C-alpha positions in Angstrom: 95.8 76.4 140.7 92.4 77.1 142.4 92.4 80.0 145.1 90.1 80.2 148.0 89.5 82.9 150.8 87.7 82.1 153.3 88.1 84.5 156.8 88.0 81.8 160.3 88.5 82.9 164.1 90.7 80.4 165.9 88.4 78.8 168.0 89.2 78.8 172.4 91.1 75.7 172.0 92.9 76.7 169.5 91.5 75.1 166.2 90.6 76.0 162.7 87.5 74.1 161.3 87.1 74.2 157.7 83.9 73.1 155.6 82.3 72.8 152.8 85.4 73.7 150.7 85.0 73.8 146.8 87.4 70.8 146.0 87.0 66.8 145.1 88.1 64.3 147.6 91.5 63.4 147.3 92.9 66.6 145.8 96.2 67.8 147.1 95.7 71.6 148.8 98.3 74.0 150.3 96.9 75.3 153.8 98.6 78.5 154.8 97.2 80.7 157.9 97.7 84.4 157.8 97.0 86.7 161.1 95.6 89.9 160.4 98.0 91.6 162.7 95.6 92.3 165.8 97.8 90.9 168.3 100.8 92.8 170.4 102.9 93.3 167.2 102.2 96.1 164.7 101.7 94.9 160.5 103.4 96.8 158.3 101.8 95.7 154.5 105.2 97.7 153.4 107.4 99.3 155.9 109.2 101.8 153.5 106.1 103.1 152.1 106.9 107.2 152.1 110.2 107.2 153.3 112.0 108.2 149.8 111.8 111.8 149.8 113.8 111.8 146.3 116.3 110.3 144.2 119.1 112.7 143.0 120.6 111.5 139.5 118.7 108.3 139.7 120.1 107.4 135.4 123.9 107.5 137.2 126.4 105.1 137.7 127.1 103.8 141.6 130.2 103.1 142.5 132.4 103.3 140.0 135.4 103.3 141.8 135.2 100.2 143.2 135.7 98.6 139.5 139.6 97.3 139.3 138.6 97.1 135.4 138.1 101.1 135.5 141.3 101.5 137.1 
């Protein structure tokens, strides 16, 4: 799969025009539109980044008491 990235602005009438694309006539392509998040909703690419301060016993089993087989 060949990928092509281009940055454009949406026109006042809501249209987006692409030209001189590096694909042949008849090629099937997938178009995905991503916003930079400059609107009213802030975009956080990694909302959990920096949230974990410390792992306590990360290799210890969790929820052993919930397994009926072990009872």
